[in-house]
N, C-alpha and C positions, 0 to 999 in steps of 0.2 A: 504494500500500500504506500502511495506517495506520502511524503511528509515535507513540511516547510522547514528549510534549514537556513540558519544564518551563516553569512560568509563575509569575506572582505575581497574587494576587487583587486586583482593582481596588477592592474594598470594604474588606477588612480587612488587606491587605498580606501575607497569609500565602503562603508558598511552596506550590505545588500542582503536580500533574501533569495534563496534558491527555491523555485516552485517547479512543478512538473505540468506540462501541457497534457491534453487528452490523448495525444499521440505518444506520450511517454518521454518527450524530450525535456531536458532541463532548461529553465528560463530564469535568468537573473532579473530581479525586480528591485527598484529603489525601495528603501525601508518604509517610507511614509507615503500615504495616498497623495495624489496630485490632482489639482483642479482640471488639468488637461489629460488625466489618466485615461487609458482605454483597455486596461486589463483587470478583469474581475478575479479576485482571489477567493477561492472556496475554502470553507473550514477544514476540509481534508488535505489541504496543501496543494491542490491542483489549481490551475488557472486557465483562463480562456480570454482571447481577444474579443472584445465586444464589437459587433458590427456597427459601422458608422451611423446607420439609421436608428440604432437603439441607444446611442451614447448619451444623449441628453436625458432621456428617461432614467437610465441606469445611474447617472451621476446624481440624480435627485433621490435615488433609493439607497445607494450604498457607496462606500468609498471605492475608488478605482485607482490603480497603480500604473506606473510607467515602467517599461522594460529598462533595465540599467543600460542597455545598448543605446537608448535614446538620449541619455544624459552623460554618459562617460566620455571624457575627452580622448580616451585611448581605445574606443570601441572598434575602430577599424583593424587594429592589430589582432583582434580575436575572431574576425570573420574569415570563413574558409574561402579560398579563391574559387571563382566560378570556373566550371570545366567546359 
């Protein structure tokens, strides 16, 4: 079962959360909800990207988070090259 884990970014040193997507991939999240967030964090530690059409309604219902890739100055160094 997935669980939410705390971690530290190797690039910028920021505290972050490790969540798991529905497809089983790890996703780094900023530790605090954001007004511009688009990721819904479930109590079981999984997360999902909220579709654009549903963002405004979700933001009024629950805190949403940002992927740490969106805020990390060193995010490019962690991306895999396109094949």
